[in-house]
N, C-alpha and C positions, 0 to 999 in steps of 0.2 A: 212359585211354591208358595206354602201359605207364610212363611216367615218373611219374605220380601214383601207382601203385600202389608204384612204389619209393619214393616220397618217403614214403608213408605207412610204409614199413619203417624208414626212418630216425626219423621221429617216434617210432615204438615202442621202438627199441633205443638209443635217447640221442642226445646230441649230440657236437660235436665239441670238447670241454672243453680249454681252454687253448689253441685257436687265437687269435693275435694279429691276423691278416689279417681281413677282412669276409667273412663266410657268406654268401651268396647262394642262395634258394631261389626257386621258382617263385612269381610274383606279387611278389615284393619288387622294390623300386626299385633299379635298377641291374642287375638279372638279364638282361634282354633284352640289354642293351648288351654284358654280358660275355659272352654267348655269340654274339657276332658275329665271324665270321672273314672273311680275306681272300676266301675263295670264299663268295658270295651265295648258291650254290645248297645250302650245307650249313645245314639246320635243325633241329638236335637239341636237346633238352632234358634236362639233367642234373637229376637229383633234388638236388644241391646242387653250387655253384661256391665254393671256397674261393679267395681271392685272397691268395696264401700271402706273409707279411711276410717270410719267411726260411725257410731250410731246415728249421728244426724244424717249422713248421707242413706242409712237405712231408711229414716223416716221419708226423705225425699223421695226415695223408690217405691214406698208404699203411698206416698200421696198421688204420685205420677201414676201408678196403676189405677186406683181408684178413681181419680179424676178422667183419665182416658180410657177407662173400662177395657185395661188389657191384662193378661194373666200375669201373675207374678209368683215366682219360684224363690226361694230361699236357698243358698247354698251355703253349707258350712264346711265340714270335712269333704263332703263329696263321695263318702264311701257307701252309701245306701245302695243296695244293689238293684232297687226298684227305679233308679235314677230321676227321682222326684225333683232332684235338685237343679234340674234343667226343664224348659219347656220350648215348644215349637212356636216362635212368633211373639213371645213376651217379652218381659223384663225379669231380669235375675239380679236379686241382690246377693253380691258375692261376699261373704264375710271373711274369705280366706286371708285377707291382709289383717285381719282382726285377731292375732295368736298371742296375746300377752298373757301372762300368768303373774300374778300377785299372791304372795304367800304370808299369811299373819300367822306365827307359829305360837305366839302367845294365845291365840283363840284358838288354834288348830282350825284355821280355814284357808281356803283357796278360792280367788275369784279369777276367773279365765274368760278371754275374748270368745265371742261366737263363733270363730274360725279356727279357735284352737284343736289340737290334737292330743292324743294321750302324749306322744312323744316330747310335746311340748311341756305338760304338766309333770309328768312322773319324775325325772331326773330332777327338777328343781323342789319339789316337795321332799323328795328323798335326802337333799341336802340338810334337811332337819329331822330325818328320820320318820317322816309322814308320808301316808299314801291313802287313797279312796278306791272303791271300786271302780275300775276302768276295763275297756277293750282288749281283748286278749292279743290283738294286733295293733302295733303302736301307731299305724296312720290312721286308725279311726278317728273320726270326728268326735268331739266331746260332746257337742251339744245335741246332735242327731241320735247318737247312742244313748244319753241320759234321757232325753225326751221321749223314747221309745221304750223305756223300762231301765237298761242298762244291766246287762248279765256278765259278770266277770269272775275273776280268781277270788275276790275277796267277799262275794256277795254272801256267802254261807255264815261268815263271821260278822260283817259289818252292814249287809243289806246291799240291796242293788243301788246303781249309781243314783237312780232317781230317790231313793229313801236318803240319800245323803244331800240331797238339793235342799238347801237352805233358802236361796232367793234367786230371782231372774230380773234382768233388765230386759224389757220386752216392748216392741213397736207393735202396737195393736192395729186392726185394720182401718180405725179413723185417725191413724197418724200419731197419736199419742205414744210418748216415750215414757216408760213407768216402771218402777221397781216393784214386785209383788212377791211376798212372803206369805208364812201362815198368820201374820198380823195385818197385813195390807194386801187388799185382794185375795183372801183364802181361798175362794172358790177357783179362782183362775190357778193359783199356786197348784191346788190339789190336781185341777186338769193338766198341767204342765209334767206332774210326775206320772209318765208314762202315755198321754194322750198324744203324743206326737207333735209337728209343728203345724196343728191344726188353728192354734189361737194367736198367732201373731210371730214377728221374726225375733229371735232370741239373741239379743246381743252381747250378754255376759250371763255367767252362772257362778254361783257362790257355792260351795261344798263344805262339809264336814270333812276333816282328816283325821287319821289315826296312826298311833304308834306301830310303824312295821318298817324293820329293816331286813333283817336276815330270815331267809325262808329256807326249807328243803324242798327243792323243785328241779323239775326236769322231766325227761321222757324216758320210758321204758317201750321197747319195740321187740315184738317177736314174728317169727312168719307168719304168714298169712293163714298156713295150714292150722295154727293153734287160736284162730278167732274164737270157735266157740267156747273153748276153755278160759280164755281171757275174757270173753264178754260176760260169762258167768261169774268169775270172780270180780270182775267191776262191778257188776250190779250189787253182789253181796256186800261189798264193802261200802257202795254208796248207798244202800238202805241202811247202814248203821254208822255212817260217816259224822265224825265231831265236826263241832263248827269250824274248827281250823284248818280243814281239808278241803280244797278244792280239786276236783279230778274230772279229765275229760277222756273218754274212750273214742277211737279212730281207726277207722280204716283207710290207709293211704298209699300212695306209692313215694318212697323216701328219695331222697336226693340222689343216690346212686343207682336209681331205677327199680329197687326192689320192692314187691307188694309187701305191706306188711301191716300189722296191727299194733295200735301203741295205746298206752295210757300215760297221760300227761299230769302231772301231779304238781299243786302249791299248796306246801304245809306252811302253816304260820306260827305253830306251837313251839315247844321244846324240841330241838332237833333230834335227841335220842328217843323222845316218844314218837315222832314223826317216823323214824327207822322202824320202830315197832309196828306202827300203823301199817306201814308198807308190805312188811314181812309176807302177808298172803300172797301178793302179786310176785315177788321174787320167788317165791316157792313153787309157781307154776314151771319153773325150769330157768336155764340161763337166758336172757334175755340177748337179742342180737345186739342191742343198743341199750346201755343204763348209764345215762349221764345225770341221774339225779344226784344233786349235791347241796351244799350249802350255797347260797346265791340271793344277792339283794334282790329287792324286789323291784328295783327298776329294770335289773336285767331279765327277770321273769316277764316284764311286760313286752320285751322285745322277742324271747325265745322262740315265737311262731310267727316271726314277720316273715320268713321265707315260704312260708304256706300263702300269704296274701299278695299275689302278683298284680301290682297296679297296672290297669289297661287290660288285663286278661278279659275273656268273655265269661259272663257268669249268670248261671240261671239257678236260683236258689227254690228250697221248699222247706218247710220245717212244721213240727206238730209236738204238743205235748203229750207224753205217754203215761197215763195213770198207773199202769202196770205192765212192769216188762217180762212178760209171760214168754215161755220157751218158743211161742208160735211167732210171736213179735220178734223174738231175737233171730230165729230162723229166716224170718222174711228180711231182716237187715242184711243178715249176712248173706242171703242168695243175690242180693243185688251188688256185693263188691266186686265180683268178675266182670260186670257190665259197664263199669265206671267208664266214661267216654273219653279221660284223657288223664295222664299224670297227675294234672293240677286239680282233679276232681277227688273229693273225700266225702266220707262219711262220718259225721261228728256225733256222740251221744254226750250230752251235757248234763251233770248233776244239778238238782235245785233242791236245798235243803239248810236246816240252820236258820239263821236270821233273815234271809230273804223269804222264807216261808212261813215266818211267825209272825209277819205283817198282816193284819186283817185285810180282806179282798176290798173293803171299801174305803180303806185308809188313804190308798193312792189310786189314781186312773189306771194304773196298772194292777189288774186282777188276779194274775195267775201264780196263786201262793200255797197251792195244795199237791201240784203235780211233782214227782221226783224226777223225772227226766223230759228232757227237751232234744228231739232228733233234729239234725241240722243236715238236710241233704243239699250238699254242695257240687252243682254242675259247673264245672271251670275248664277252658280250654284257651287257646290262642288263635287257632285257624277258623274263620268265618265260616269254611266250608263244613265245618262240624257243629254248627249251630243246631240244625235240625236233630242231629243224633243226640247232643247234649241236651236241648230241653226236652227230647223224647224220654232220655233216660230219668230225670229228675221227675218229670209228670208221672210216668208209669211207677215208680219207686214210691211216690207219695200216694197214688191212688191203691198201692197194694198194702200201704200200711195205714189206709183209713180206718179199716175196724179197729186199730189198736190206738188211735189217736182220740183225745178230747175233742170238743168242739171249738177250743181255742187255739189263737195262733200268737206267735212271737212278732209284732209288727216290723221290728228290725230285722227280720230274716226273711221277710216274704214281700210279695206285691199282691195284695189284696184287691184285686180288679172289682170283685162282686161285692156289693154293698152288704149284702147278708154275711158275708165273711168279716167284713169290718165289725158288724154288729156283734157277731159270736165272739170274735176276738176279745172283746171288753166285757161280756157277760150283761150281768146287772148293773155296771157301771156305765153302761152306753147311755141309759137315759138321762143320768147328770151330765155327762159330756154332750149331750145333744144341747142341753139347757145351758151351759156355758157357752158353747159355740155359738148358740142364738144370741146371747148378750153381747159377747166380744167379736163376732163376725158374721152377723146376720145374713150378709150378701155372698158369703162362701169366698171371700177374696183367696183365704189360705186354703187352696184347694190342691195344690200339688203336694200330696203327701197321702197316706193311707187316711181317705178323706171320711171325716165325722160330719154329716150334713146337718146344717141348722134347720131348725123347725120352718123356716119360710125364706128359704134361698132363693134370692132374686136371680142370681147369676146362674147360668146353666152350668154343669159341672162336666160336660162332655169332654172337655178339654184336658181334664185333670190326670189322666193316664193314658195319654198317646204314646 
């Protein structure tokens, strides 16, 4: 197998001298555990996994990959459905031991390690009554989520995660460890706000925090038969939603096995005003479930954790919808009865408020004008269901194609075709290529939704195995 041949290359060329973290190779205790990701469909076998104890270990991984011309992947949270955290036969800089969180309440700032997850940051920030836009499932890695844009409950009020990113510590392809911000290396900082892991291994991130404690949040669920009425009411509420309201429509199978349609909400304004805003949803008829209540934000961040089963098999698609027409809604709902397993779901996220008021060119993340993002979540546990699950997601995506823009959310998809990567970034793509060419001209960091440099010297055929 290819990864065994690459392992022999490592053995001939020497070891990773000076690494403080654990170095794992095939056959060693802990190797198989270290290569498990959120998406159980990913079964890649790196030649070496280095569980980095700190940024200097990351430097050594990058230097080793460059000097020995082997592929490098960077694992942060390991939640990305495309599986780009691993490769076959190369080296993985595993940042999961680097999960520290530091809060500066006086400046309303947080600094987190490159392996931290939202479950690490949210409770600590809440001790000071602070929060920032984070992933809706708490096991999501902060770094990957943010570098891809970062759409979460607070985005309509405070912007995307990448909009709240103030600085990053990063190891670039030449092995330099540096801190970048709007004042130092501003072009690279611009690219890190949405351009993914294309520009180096990010070992820490600094965020703005905002005063948020009590919210009006929870889930409203109706029988699947009410899906058309609920979806229309959701659309009408979303198109006129205030900044304080985050909401998601979903077709799901609940924990008791009932097919249902839900609207999950997070309101960060006055509680009484929030009840008034949500009244049109409740007027549809008594929900089967109504657990919307006063809730601390840190608990909002875990209320959907049961939907994200670590190790389940996942195949996702997504697309931005400029106009949620009757035909588009009919197409969405026609796919509910074909979902391949109870873990599968259809999510429709709203994009409005602060996240959409940022100019498209202000950050690498360009999708600032679309009101909805459809998330097609094919998920199951039985490997025998792979073909059925993949087919459902692909067919659904193709049926929705007439209603999608040409943009994609890189955190929700696996953009194998270069044309899709280019369209995902729109007019920002040319500038991203310029930054990539400056900081990674040989495309060392290609285990991602890859932005090819202008003069790539290393073929990228291994990037999406």
